[in-house]
PAVOFI-940658 format. One record per residue (C-alpha): residue in three letters; y negated, x negated, z negated. Coordinates in steps of 0.5 Angstrom, whole numbers, plus 500, padded with zeros to 3 digits. Layout:
<pts>
AlaYXZ/...
</pts>
This chain:
<pts>
Met497526471/Ile496519471/Arg501518466/Lys507521470/Met504517476/Ile505510472/Glu511511469/Glu515514475/Pro520509478/His518511485/Ser511512490/Ile510516496/Trp511509500/Thr518509497/Glu521516500/Gly524513506/Lys521519510/Gly517520516/Glu517517523/Phe521510524/Pro523510516/Glu528504517/Ile522500519/Val515503517/Leu515504510/Ser508507509/Ser502509512/Arg495509509/Val488511512/Arg482509508/Leu475511509/Ala469507506/Arg463511504/Asn456509500/Leu451514497/Glu445514500/Gln440514493/Phe444509489/Pro444501490/Phe451499493/Pro456496488/Leu455489489/Lys447490487/Gln448496482/Thr446496475/Glu450499469/Ala446505469/Ser446506477/Ala454505477/Asn455510471/Ala450515475/Val455514481/Leu461516476/Glu457522473/Arg456525480/Leu463524482/Glu465527476/Lys461533478/Val464534485/Val471533483/Ala470538477/Lys470543483/Glu477541486/Glu483544483/Lys488539486/Leu484532484/Ile482529477/Met478523476/Tyr479518471/Arg475512468/Leu479506469/Lys476503463/Asp480508459/Val487506463/Pro490500459/Asp490493463/Leu498493464/Glu498500467/Arg492499472/His496493475/Val502498476/Leu497502480/Val496496484/Glu503495485/Lys504502487/His498501492/Ile494507489/Ile488502487/Ser486495490/Pro487488485/Asp479488486/His479495483/Ala483493477/His479487475/Lys473489471/Pro474496470/Glu468498467/His464503471/Lys469504475/Gly473510477/Leu479513480/Ile480520483/Ile488522485/Asn492528486/Glu498530483/Gly503527488/Gly499521489/Thr498522496/Ile490522495/Ser487516491/Ile479515491/Met477509488/Val470509485/Asn465503485/Glu470498488/Glu467494494/Asp463501496/His462507492/Leu468511495/Arg474508498/Ile478515500/Gln485513501/Cys491518504/Phe498515504/Ala505518507/Ser512515508/Gly513512515/Leu508513521/Glu504519520/Val497516521/Glu494522525/Lys496527519/Leu493522514/Trp486522518/Glu486530518/Thr487530510/Ala482524509/Asn477527514/Val477534510/Ile476530503/Asp470526506/Asp467533509/Glu468536502/Ile465531498/Glu459530503/Lys457537502/Asp455535495/Leu453528496/Asp449524501/Tyr452518505/Ala448512507/Phe448513514/Asp444510520/Glu444512527/Lys446505530/Phe450502525/Gly454509523/Tyr456509515/Leu453503511/Thr458499507/Cys458493503/Cys462489508/Pro459489515/Thr467489518/Asn467496515/Leu460499519/Gly461504523/Thr466509522/Gly468506515/Leu476507517/Arg481503516/Val488505518/Ser494500516/Val502501516/Met507497512/Met513495516/His519491514/Leu520486520/Pro527482518/Gly529482525/Leu523479528/Val523474522/Leu530472523/Thr530471531/Lys523467530/Gln519472534/Ala514474528/Gly510468528/Arg508469536/Ile507477535/Leu503477529/Thr499471532/Gln498475538/Leu496481534/Ser490478531/Gln487476537/Leu487483539/Gly483485533/Ile489487529/Ala489484522/Val496482519/Arg497481511/Gly502481506/Leu505486501/Phe498487497/Gly493487503/Glu488482504/Gly489475501/Thr497476500/Glu503473503/Ala508477507/Leu514477502/Gly520480503/Asn519480511/Leu514486509/Phe507486513/Gln501490513/Ile498491520/Ser491494520/Asn485495525/Gln479489524/Ile474493527/Thr471499525/Leu464499529/Gly464501536/Gln470505536/Thr471512534/Glu476514529/His481517534/Glu481510538/Ile482507532/Leu488511530/Ser491511537/Asn490504537/Ile494503531/Asn499508533/Ser500504539/Val501497536/Thr506500531/Lys510503536/Gln510497540/Ile512493534/Val518498532/Ala521497539/Gln521489538/Glu524490531/Gln529494534/Ala531490540/Ala531484535/Arg536488530/Asp540490536/Tyr540482538/Leu542480531/Val548486531/Lys551483538/Asn550476536/Ala550475529/Gly553481526/Leu558478521/Gln553474518/Ile548479517/Glu553484514/Asp555478510/Lys548477508/Ala547484506/Arg553484502/Arg552478498/Ala545481497/Tyr548487494/Gly553483490/Ile547479487/Leu543485485/Thr549488482/Asn552482478/Ala546477477/Lys543476470/Val537473472/Ile533475478/Thr526472480/Ser521477483/Gln521472489/Glu528472490/Ala528480489/Leu524481495/Asp528477499/Leu535480497/Ile532487497/Ser530485505/Asp537483506/Leu540489503/Arg535494507/Leu537491513/Gly544492512/Lys543499510/Thr539501516/Leu544497521/Gly550501518/Met553496515/Ile552498507/Asp555505505/Gly553509499/Ile546507498/Gln540511500/Leu534508503/Lys530511498/Leu533508493/Ile533501496/Asn525502497/Glu524504490/Leu527497488/Tyr521494491/Leu517497486/Leu522496480/Cys522489481/Gln514488480/Pro512485474/Ala507490471/Phe512496472/Leu518492469/Gln513491462/Val511499463/Leu519501463/Ala520496457/Lys514499453/Lys512492451/Gln509485454/Met514480457/Asp514473459/Ser516471466/Arg523469463/Ala524476460/Arg522480466/Asp527476470/Ile532478465/Lys530485465/Arg529486473/Ala537484473/Glu539489468/Ile535494472/Phe538493479/Lys545493476/Lys544500473/Lys540503479/Leu545500484/Ala552499480/
</pts>
């Protein structure tokens, strides 16, 4: 199962489905949980970490649709592909000893074992689908809790390593493509306002990463003092407001700079299908221009799903897995250009 997931040139967030797929690439719901009888990961020993893995392996063995892997058995390069596909976090890929990954075949469920918390239960979907994801995550959470006791406090809720995850332990995030707001110079103001409202704004790979290629992740910062449905409702509402603002910005660009936008999109297509060398940073910018042109009806003959897949195809680890060899940055830039030409031409 994991081999297929690593080698396929697409992921759940590249499908171009769900609500508002032109602007919202994907949604994720994540629950942070710890087991009551073991030290939390920041304080655990080798013995206690292995004990957590063994307990989870027994639980997963009862589930037909889930399978568990020890991350130490997954090669370094392939772990980084899982990061690029948002299946695991960069922290989880680092130092894989005593860590695990539980996944389903479709890649819509990923449970990181012994990351910052004993369990990080994640569910993914294309487009804006947070309510459905919560329902799935809640069922998984309940099934695990039938066999394992969670660390829970009547006052503070689910206990976690980081205080920001106390309470529900629920983090809801949405990946958005916002070139309209960036080009009309509204992004900075709007995203600053979001941070003042308790909404975190991050880059393509989450905390500590830049918003490259006009891609932004928005998520709730607070999990304590709010119910799960209040968190879901708030993210849903904020996302729809941003979608409306992004759509208005795109309408403005079409009306006032339509020729320039179409020219940028067609130039991006020209470079992506003819260049001999493309860096990862340049690739993300070109894909953003092409994607905007496609969603505005200026580019025909290319599916949105294929454009979304380019985000994955340009990533360093995935390029090396495709090539079946380690490559330096120069070789990756050449390989990236070859793949783009083959996919788009």
